[in-house]
Structures are given as C-alpha cells and as structure tokens.
N, C-alpha and C positions, 0 to 999 in steps of 0.2 A: 392771235398773236401766236408766234412760234417761239419755243424755248431755244435759247442759245446755249450751246455747250462749249465750255471753255476748250481750246485747242490742246492743252497739256493733258486734260483727262480723256480726250479722244485718242491720243497717241498711246496712253497707258492702257487703254482697253484693247487696242489693236495689237500691241507688243506682247501682251500676256498669252503666252503659249501653254503647252503641257507642263505640268509641274516636274521638277527634277526628281522628286520621289517616285513618281509614276514611271519615268524613264528608267530610273535605277532598277525598279522592281521588274520592268520588262527585259532589261539587259541581263539580269540574274535569272529570270524565268526561262529564257531561250535556251542557255546551255544545260539547265536542269532538264528541260523537256527532252533535249537531244540525247542526254545521258541515259534517262529512263526509257526512252522509246527505241534507241539505236545501240548504244554502247553496251549497256548492262545485259541485254538479252544475248548479244553476241559473245560476251564473256562466259555467260552461263552455258551456252551451247558448246563452246570451245572447251571448257572445263569437263563437261559431260562427255564429249568426243575423246578427250585425252584419257579419262577414266576408263571408257570403253576400250580403247586401245591397250591399256595396261592389264586389262583383264582377258586379253585374247588368249586362246588355247588351241591345241591341235584339233583339227576337224571344222574349225569355224570357216564359214564362207565369207570372203572379203571382196571388195572392189578397190583397186588401187587408184590413185589420182590419175594415172594415164588410162584407166577404164578397163584394165585387165581383171576379169573375174576368175577367182581361184579359191582353193581350199588349202589351209595352213597344214603343212606336213612336218615342219621342223622350225624351232626358233632358237637363236643363238643370243643369249643375253649378254650384256657387257659385265665383265668381272672386275670387282675392285677388291681392295683388302678386306672389306666387310662382307664380301660375298657377292653373288650375282645381283644385278639391279636392272630394273626395267627402264630403258631410256628410249628416246625416239630415234636414236641411231642403231638399235638392234637389228641384226639381220634375221629376216623371216623368209623361209623357203615355202613357196606356195606351188600347188600343182594346178595347172590350167589346161585342160585337155590332155594332151600327151607330153606336154612341156613342164619343166620345172623352173621357176624363176626365184631369184632372190631379191627382195625389196627391203627397204628400211621400214621400221614400224611406223615412222612419222609420215611415210608416203601412202598410207592407207586412208582412203576417203570415206569408206563406208563399211560397217560390219553388217552382213546380211543375216547372220545367224548360224546355228550348228548345221553340220551336213545332214543330219537326220531329220531336221524340221522341214516344213514347207516353206518356200520361198514367196513372200508376199509380193515381190516385184514381178514375178513370172506371171 
C-alpha cells in the first residue's frame, strides 16, 4: 500500500524557497565585499598618491599623465591670505631633455624618485 500525501502539504513543500533572512544577508554581503575588495584599496592608493604629490621637491623625477618624464626644476604654489598652500592646481616646471614644461601638480602620474638615486624602472 502506498501512502497518500494530501495535496495542500505537497504545494507547501514545493513553494518553500530560500529564507528571507538568507537573502537579506546575501544582499548586504555583496556590497560589503565590493567595498572591501575594490573601493577601499583604491581610496587608500589615491590618498597615498596625493600625499606623495604634496611632498614633491626640486630634483624629483616624475612622469606626467601624458607620459613625459622629467625632473622638477621649479614649483609655484598657490598663495592665499594664510600663505602658500599646496594644491593640485599648482604649476610645476619640469625639465625633460632640452625642454622645459609647465604642468599642474594634479597631472603627475608617478614619482620616480630623486635625481641622484637609481631608477627602478630603467
């Protein structure tokens, strides 16, 4: 003899899907994973790059965002009532070969190091 299962119990077993609590945890975990694996490391790297740009000095070797490699020969900082401030719009004069170029501080892509040190990219 076979056991007969009532029809409403059969529908209830089929309709039961994932729990709403599990879905809520999953929907909260995905943005947290994206934040900790992508957004936070980019923010840290950007802050470190901005700090490196603010500590530039004469003689540093740099690479601009356009790919020009040069040595800093002069920096003109923005003046305010409180005195000179280092902003990303400051004009920096670089020497590249026989040419001198003026670039904004914010357009510097990398700092290679000081002119007297060995270049790791070479």
